[in-house]
C-alpha positions in Angstrom: -50.7 59.9 5.9 -49.4 63.3 6.6 -48.5 64.6 10.1 -49.3 67.8 12.0 -48.8 69.0 15.5 -51.8 71.3 16.9 -53.9 71.7 19.9 -51.6 70.5 22.6 -53.1 68.7 25.5 -56.4 68.0 23.8 -58.7 65.6 25.8 -61.5 63.8 24.3 -64.8 63.3 26.4 -64.7 60.4 28.8 -65.6 57.1 26.8 -68.3 55.1 28.1 -68.4 51.6 26.9 -71.7 49.3 27.1 -72.7 46.3 25.5 -76.3 45.5 23.9 -77.4 42.4 25.5 -78.3 40.4 22.6 -75.3 41.2 20.4 -72.5 41.5 23.2 -70.6 38.8 21.6 -70.4 40.5 18.4 -70.3 44.3 19.1 -69.5 46.8 21.6 -70.7 50.2 21.9 -68.4 53.3 22.6 -69.5 57.1 22.4 -72.8 55.9 20.9 -71.1 54.1 17.9 -71.1 50.4 17.5 -67.7 48.4 17.2 -66.7 44.9 16.7 -66.3 42.9 19.9 -63.3 40.6 18.5 -60.2 41.1 20.9 -57.6 40.1 18.4 -58.9 42.2 15.3 -57.5 45.5 15.5 -60.3 47.5 13.4 -60.5 50.8 14.5 -63.6 52.3 13.0 -67.1 51.8 13.6 -69.3 49.4 11.8 -72.9 50.8 12.5 -75.1 52.5 9.9 -73.5 55.6 10.0 -70.2 54.0 8.9 -71.5 53.3 5.2 -74.5 54.5 3.5 -77.4 52.6 4.3 -77.3 49.0 2.6 -80.7 47.7 1.3 -81.7 44.2 1.6 -79.8 41.8 -0.9 -77.4 44.2 -2.0 -73.9 43.0 -3.8 -71.0 44.5 -2.0 -67.4 44.7 -3.1 -64.6 45.6 -0.5 -61.3 46.1 -2.8 -58.0 45.6 -0.9 -59.9 43.8 1.9 -56.7 42.5 3.4 -57.6 40.0 6.3 -61.3 40.7 5.4 -62.4 42.3 8.8 -64.7 44.8 7.2 -66.5 42.6 4.9 -66.8 39.7 7.4 -68.4 42.3 10.0 -70.6 44.0 7.4 -71.7 40.3 6.4 -72.9 39.4 9.7 -74.8 42.8 10.0 -76.7 42.6 6.7 -76.9 38.9 6.5 -79.6 38.8 3.6 -76.5 40.8 1.3 -73.8 39.1 -0.4 -70.2 40.7 -0.1 -67.0 39.9 -1.8 -63.3 40.8 -0.8 -60.6 41.0 -3.3 -56.7 41.7 -2.4 -53.5 41.0 -4.1 -52.4 39.1 -1.0 -54.4 36.0 0.1 -54.3 36.7 3.8 -58.1 36.6 4.1 -59.9 33.5 5.8 -61.2 30.9 2.9 -63.1 28.6 5.5 -64.3 29.9 8.5 -66.5 33.0 7.4 -70.0 33.9 7.2 -71.7 32.0 4.0 -72.7 35.4 2.4 -69.0 36.5 2.0 -66.5 35.4 -0.4 -62.8 36.6 -0.9 -61.0 36.6 -4.3 -57.1 37.2 -5.0 -56.5 39.8 -7.4 -54.8 43.0 -8.8 -56.8 46.1 -9.1 -54.2 47.0 -11.7 -55.2 44.0 -13.7 -58.5 44.9 -13.6 -61.3 44.1 -11.3 -62.5 40.5 -12.2 -66.3 41.6 -12.5 -68.2 42.8 -14.9 -69.5 46.5 -15.4 -72.0 47.9 -12.8 -71.9 44.6 -10.8 -72.1 46.0 -7.5 -74.3 48.1 -5.2 -71.8 49.1 -2.8 -68.0 49.3 -3.5 -65.9 50.0 -0.5 -62.0 50.7 -0.5 -60.2 51.9 2.6 -56.3 52.9 3.4 -55.0 52.0 0.1 -53.1 55.5 -0.4 -49.3 53.7 -0.2 -50.4 51.3 -2.6 -50.5 53.2 -6.2 -48.6 56.0 -7.7 -50.6 59.3 -8.2 -51.0 58.5 -12.0 -52.4 55.0 -11.4 -54.9 56.6 -9.0 -56.0 58.9 -11.8 -55.6 56.5 -14.8 -56.6 53.3 -13.5 -57.8 53.0 -9.9 -60.6 55.4 -9.7 -61.9 54.4 -13.2 -61.7 50.6 -12.3 -63.8 50.7 -8.9 -66.1 53.3 -10.5 -66.9 50.9 -13.5 -68.2 48.3 -11.3 -70.7 50.2 -9.3 -74.0 50.1 -10.6 -76.0 53.2 -11.5 -77.9 54.4 -8.3 -75.0 52.2 -6.4 -72.7 53.7 -3.8 -68.7 54.1 -3.6 -67.2 54.9 -0.4 -63.4 55.5 0.0 -61.6 56.2 3.3 -57.7 57.2 3.6 -55.9 58.5 6.9 -55.3 62.3 6.3 -53.2 63.6 9.6 -51.5 62.7 12.5 -52.6 65.1 15.1 -50.6 65.8 18.7 -47.8 63.4 17.6 -44.6 63.3 19.6 -41.3 64.0 18.2 -40.2 60.4 17.6 -43.2 59.7 15.8 -43.1 62.8 13.9 -39.5 61.8 12.8 -41.2 58.1 11.7 -44.0 59.6 10.0 -41.9 62.3 8.1 -39.4 59.5 7.0 -42.3 57.5 5.8 -44.1 60.6 3.9 -40.4 61.2 2.2 -40.2 57.6 1.1 -43.7 57.4 -0.4 -43.0 60.6 -2.3 -39.9 59.4 -3.5 -41.5 56.3 -5.0 -44.2 58.5 -6.8 -47.0 57.8 -4.5 -49.1 60.6 -3.0 -49.5 61.0 1.0 -52.1 63.3 1.0 -54.4 61.1 -1.4 -57.2 61.7 1.4 -57.6 65.6 0.5 -57.9 64.8 -3.2 -60.3 61.7 -3.4 -63.3 64.2 -4.0 -61.5 65.5 -7.0 -60.5 62.3 -8.4 -64.3 61.0 -8.0 -65.5 64.3 -9.5 -63.4 63.7 -12.5 -64.9 60.5 -13.6 -68.1 62.5 -14.0 -70.2 59.6 -12.9 -71.0 61.5 -9.5 -72.9 65.0 -8.4 -73.5 64.9 -4.9 -70.1 63.9 -3.2 -70.3 63.6 0.6 -67.3 63.9 3.0 -66.9 63.4 6.7 -63.9 63.2 8.7 -63.3 61.7 12.0 -61.0 61.7 14.7 -59.7 58.2 15.6 -57.6 58.5 19.2 -54.4 56.5 19.6 -53.5 55.1 23.0 -55.1 53.9 26.2 -55.5 57.6 27.1 -58.7 57.3 25.2 -59.9 54.0 26.5 -60.9 50.8 24.7 -61.2 52.5 21.5 -57.7 54.3 21.8 -56.1 50.9 22.8 -57.7 49.1 19.3 -56.2 52.0 17.2 -53.0 51.8 18.8 -52.7 48.4 18.1 -54.0 49.1 14.6 -50.9 51.5 14.2 -48.5 49.4 15.8 -49.3 46.5 13.3 -48.8 49.2 10.3 -45.6 50.1 12.1 -44.2 46.5 12.0 -45.4 46.1 8.5 -43.5 48.9 7.1 -40.0 48.2 9.0 -38.5 46.4 6.6 -38.9 49.2 4.0 -38.5 52.0 6.1 -35.8 51.2 8.3 -33.2 50.9 5.6 -34.4 54.3 4.0 -33.9 55.9 7.1 -30.4 54.3 7.4 -31.0 52.8 10.9 -30.8 49.3 12.1 -33.6 47.3 12.9 -32.9 47.5 16.5 -32.8 51.3 16.4 -36.4 51.1 14.6 -37.6 49.3 17.4 -36.3 51.5 20.0 -38.0 54.6 18.1 -41.2 52.3 17.6 -41.2 51.9 21.4 -40.9 55.7 22.1 -43.7 56.4 19.8 -46.1 54.0 21.8 -45.1 55.9 25.1 -45.8 59.1 23.4 -49.2 58.2 22.3 -50.5 58.7 25.9 -48.0 61.6 26.6 -49.5 63.7 23.8 -52.7 62.3 23.4 -52.1 61.1 19.9 -55.1 60.9 17.4 -55.2 60.5 13.6 -57.8 62.0 11.3 -59.7 59.7 8.7 -61.1 61.2 5.6 -64.0 59.7 4.1 -65.8 60.1 0.7 -68.9 59.0 -0.4 -71.4 59.3 -3.3 -74.3 57.8 -5.2 -73.2 56.8 -8.9 -75.8 58.7 -11.5 -77.2 57.6 -14.5 -75.5 57.9 -17.8 -75.8 61.0 -19.6 -77.5 60.3 -23.1 -77.7 63.6 -24.5 
């Protein structure tokens, strides 16, 4: 996740929120896109058809690094005839209260995905840039997720790219985070090279790339509040590693985090996400 200040004072269009009368228990609609309607889940990207390649009926779907399982659960609710599997190294996903067409597994992609070659019609992975070194991305991760995609199936990868219109305190935190990742051998700019990593596997021809602005803060309405809560959760999560790296106390870190939150509205902060997706081609037999 990089950081960059630009276009000061940028204001997004006014957000109008509407609810579908039949689906308001599950979804809400902002700027013409559909989002979940679960108040205690901080998932800031839409879950409508434009968010993924169109899923056909009875697809097998894998979510790599699923975390608490939010994406898999929401997609399982949306595509009831398809089967979803979420896998993560930390078993923080639900095992009982979930749709019948989704299951979760504990596993580490570095040890291999515990499924045969070409098992899934659609493989999804999101926000995993801090988890792997550059060499792991190139030598293990990309090859392993491509391995389990069926011929004609889809792979989708999404990562944070840049923070725009950051305040000085948030800029300081992000710069320290970036420096820490680089010293650990991790590439904070993975979002910008995913297309190349996909091409290098030689399993994809037409690779699609889209970027999206994700507003952070109440200045952008409800969706900005969801984005704010998501970022706060991440800032809290990296505190044990980042505060000693910055040589500051826990209290000093909390103070910086609070000032960053105040800056969201003052500077109208937003992040840019980068999404890459492509269909796996047939093997070259010549």
